[in-house]
C-alpha positions as CSV (number, residue, x, y, z in Angstrom):
1,M,32.3,-12.6,62.6
2,K,32.2,-9.6,59.7
3,H,29.0,-8.6,58.1
4,N,29.3,-7.6,54.6
5,W,26.8,-6.4,51.7
6,R,26.3,-9.5,49.4
7,C,23.6,-9.9,46.6
8,V,21.2,-12.0,46.7
9,Y,19.0,-13.3,43.6
10,C,15.2,-13.6,44.3
11,K,12.6,-15.8,42.4
12,P,10.4,-13.8,40.1
13,R,8.1,-11.1,41.5
14,E,9.4,-12.4,45.3
15,A,11.9,-9.8,45.9
16,K,9.3,-7.9,48.3
17,V,8.8,-11.5,50.3
18,A,12.5,-12.4,50.5
19,K,13.3,-8.8,51.8
20,F,10.1,-9.3,54.2
21,Y,11.7,-12.5,55.5
22,L,14.8,-11.1,55.8
23,E,14.3,-8.1,57.7
24,K,12.1,-10.3,60.0
25,G,15.1,-12.4,60.4
26,G,17.3,-9.4,61.6
27,F,18.9,-8.7,58.3
28,E,19.6,-5.2,57.2
29,I,18.3,-4.8,53.5
30,F,19.2,-2.5,50.6
31,Y,16.3,-2.7,47.9
32,P,16.8,0.2,45.8
33,L,13.5,1.4,44.0
34,I,13.2,4.1,41.3
35,K,10.1,5.9,40.0
36,E,9.0,5.6,36.4
37,K,6.1,7.0,34.4
38,K,4.2,4.8,32.7
39,K,1.1,4.8,30.7
40,V,-1.5,2.5,32.1
41,A,-5.0,2.4,30.7
42,G,-4.2,5.5,28.5
43,K,-3.1,7.4,31.6
44,I,0.2,8.6,32.8
45,K,1.0,6.8,36.0
46,E,4.0,7.0,38.2
47,V,5.3,3.6,39.3
48,H,7.7,2.1,41.6
49,K,10.2,-0.5,39.8
50,E,13.4,-2.3,41.2
51,L,16.5,-0.6,40.1
52,F,18.0,-4.2,39.8
53,P,15.2,-6.6,39.0
54,N,15.1,-9.4,41.2
55,Y,18.0,-8.5,43.3
56,L,18.3,-7.2,46.9
57,F,21.6,-6.6,48.9
58,V,21.9,-8.1,52.1
59,R,24.5,-7.6,54.8
60,F,25.4,-10.7,56.5
61,S,28.3,-12.7,57.7
62,I,29.5,-16.1,55.9
63,E,28.2,-17.9,59.0
64,D,24.5,-16.8,57.9
65,Y,24.9,-18.0,54.4
66,R,22.5,-21.1,54.4
67,T,20.0,-18.9,56.6
68,V,20.0,-16.2,53.6
69,K,20.1,-19.0,51.0
70,Y,16.7,-20.5,52.3
71,T,14.6,-18.0,52.9
72,K,11.5,-17.6,51.2
73,G,11.7,-16.1,48.2
74,V,15.3,-16.2,47.6
75,S,16.5,-18.3,44.6
76,R,20.1,-18.1,45.3
77,V,22.6,-15.9,47.0
78,V,25.3,-14.5,44.4
79,L,28.7,-16.4,44.4
80,G,32.4,-14.9,43.9
81,D,35.0,-16.9,42.1
82,N,35.6,-18.6,45.1
83,G,32.6,-20.4,45.6
84,E,31.6,-18.2,48.6
85,P,29.2,-15.4,48.6
86,A,30.5,-12.5,46.7
87,V,30.9,-9.3,48.5
88,V,29.8,-6.0,47.4
89,D,31.8,-3.1,48.4
90,D,30.4,-0.7,51.0
91,E,31.4,2.0,48.7
92,I,29.2,0.8,46.0
93,I,25.8,0.9,48.3
94,E,27.0,4.2,49.7
95,A,27.4,5.7,46.1
96,I,23.7,4.0,45.2
97,K,22.4,5.6,48.5
98,G,24.0,8.8,47.8
99,R,21.5,9.3,44.7
100,M,18.3,8.5,46.8
101,Q,15.6,11.3,47.2
102,D,12.5,10.7,49.2
103,G,13.3,6.8,49.4
104,F,14.1,6.5,45.7
105,V,17.1,6.1,43.6
106,V,17.2,9.2,40.9
107,L,18.8,8.2,38.1
108,E,20.6,10.7,36.2
109,E,18.6,12.7,33.2
110,K,20.4,12.2,29.6
111,G,20.2,16.1,29.4
112,F,18.2,16.6,26.2
113,K,14.7,18.0,25.9
114,K,12.1,18.0,23.3
115,G,12.7,20.9,20.5
116,E,16.1,21.4,21.9
117,K,18.8,21.8,19.0
118,V,21.5,19.2,18.9
119,L,24.7,18.7,16.8
120,I,25.1,15.1,15.0
121,K,28.8,14.5,16.2
122,D,29.2,11.1,14.4
123,G,27.8,8.8,11.6
124,P,27.0,9.7,7.9
125,F,25.2,13.2,9.3
126,K,28.0,14.0,11.3
127,G,28.2,18.0,11.6
128,F,24.4,18.3,10.9
129,E,22.2,20.2,13.6
130,A,19.0,18.5,14.2
131,V,15.9,19.0,16.9
132,F,15.8,16.4,19.4
133,L,12.1,15.1,19.7
134,K,12.3,12.0,22.1
135,E,14.2,9.0,23.8
136,I,13.1,5.7,22.4
137,K,13.3,3.5,25.5
138,P,15.0,0.8,26.1
139,R,17.5,0.6,23.8
140,D,19.4,4.1,24.3
141,R,18.7,5.5,21.3
142,V,16.5,8.8,20.5
143,L,14.3,10.2,17.5
144,I,15.7,13.7,15.8
145,L,14.2,15.7,13.3
146,L,16.9,16.9,10.6
147,K,16.1,19.6,8.4
148,T,17.6,18.8,4.7
149,I,17.1,20.8,1.7
150,T,14.3,18.5,0.4
151,G,12.2,19.0,3.8
152,E,12.6,17.3,7.3
153,L,13.8,14.1,7.9
154,K,13.2,11.8,11.4
155,L,15.9,10.0,12.2
156,E,16.3,7.2,15.0
157,I,20.0,7.6,16.1
158,D,22.2,6.5,19.1
159,Y,22.2,8.7,22.0
160,D,26.0,9.0,22.3
161,K,26.1,10.2,18.8
162,L,24.5,13.5,19.8
163,K,25.8,16.9,21.6
């Protein structure tokens, strides 16, 4: 009876409920969270969000499939091509855990800071130097300030076109 990490999809806003009941049932749970700054009522607050919204990682054997599937808060167990609960490699779980600090996953920062000079490496402005202004979430785009002969121009550009 081998216990593997498997992925469970929870009902919307019920991941904590599922986590509670699965832990109560003796299952090992991995519920990775991240910290994010968010503007709430005009103030910047730190909020805790799920790294994978509505998903939990649960270590269980195939014999426990029905118990997990019918736990309060669980919508379904993610199945593999063979129709059985898909196994998540231990290395994936360990890699995520390896990025944790103080109980939260730390995501890699892109690296550009406001005011930093950047070089456009692709597109119609290739080779031009610009000033990094800010990231535009969640589209993986950024806002830069390009100085031209006629003045300054704000551009929205894909992050991967900068260096």
